[in-house]
C-alpha positions, 0 to 999 in steps of 0.5 A: 402076174401071179404070186411067188411063195417061198419059205422066209429066212430061217423058218421051215417049210412046215404044214400042218402040226408046228412041231418044235415051232413056238408061237406067243401072243403079247400086248405092247405099249409104245412109249413117248418118243417114237424112233424113227425106223422103229422100236426094237422087238427081238426074238429074245424079248418074245422068249423066242431063239428065231422069228419066222412070222409077226402079225401086228394089229394096233388097238383102235388108234388109226395107226398102222404097225408093221414088222422089220424082218431085217432089223428087228423092229416095229414101225408105225405109220400114219396116213399122210395128206399127200394122197401117197401110201402110209407115212411113218411116224415123225421121230419123237412122236408121243406114242404112249396111248398106242397098244398094239397085239403081237402075234409071233411064230419062231423057235 
């Protein structure tokens, strides 16, 4: 089956020069009590009006982070012992030693 491509959310279908779109690169550190369903990361926190796309890479930790566009949160996952897909980190887990790099595109 082939992939289906579409314009996500409020992003414009831009190719080439970004025009009035912006990007920002930040380093984030998690706190000592991870919240189930993720930690808040909004467009305003990043100096943007809206977010089109977020790329997150954790720094040498073994954890995997992803951005939840619907709820404006960063979720953190780890390998479980159940041979299934990654499991979300447990509520109140101390992730204060976890850093991630964020590349966000938006307006």
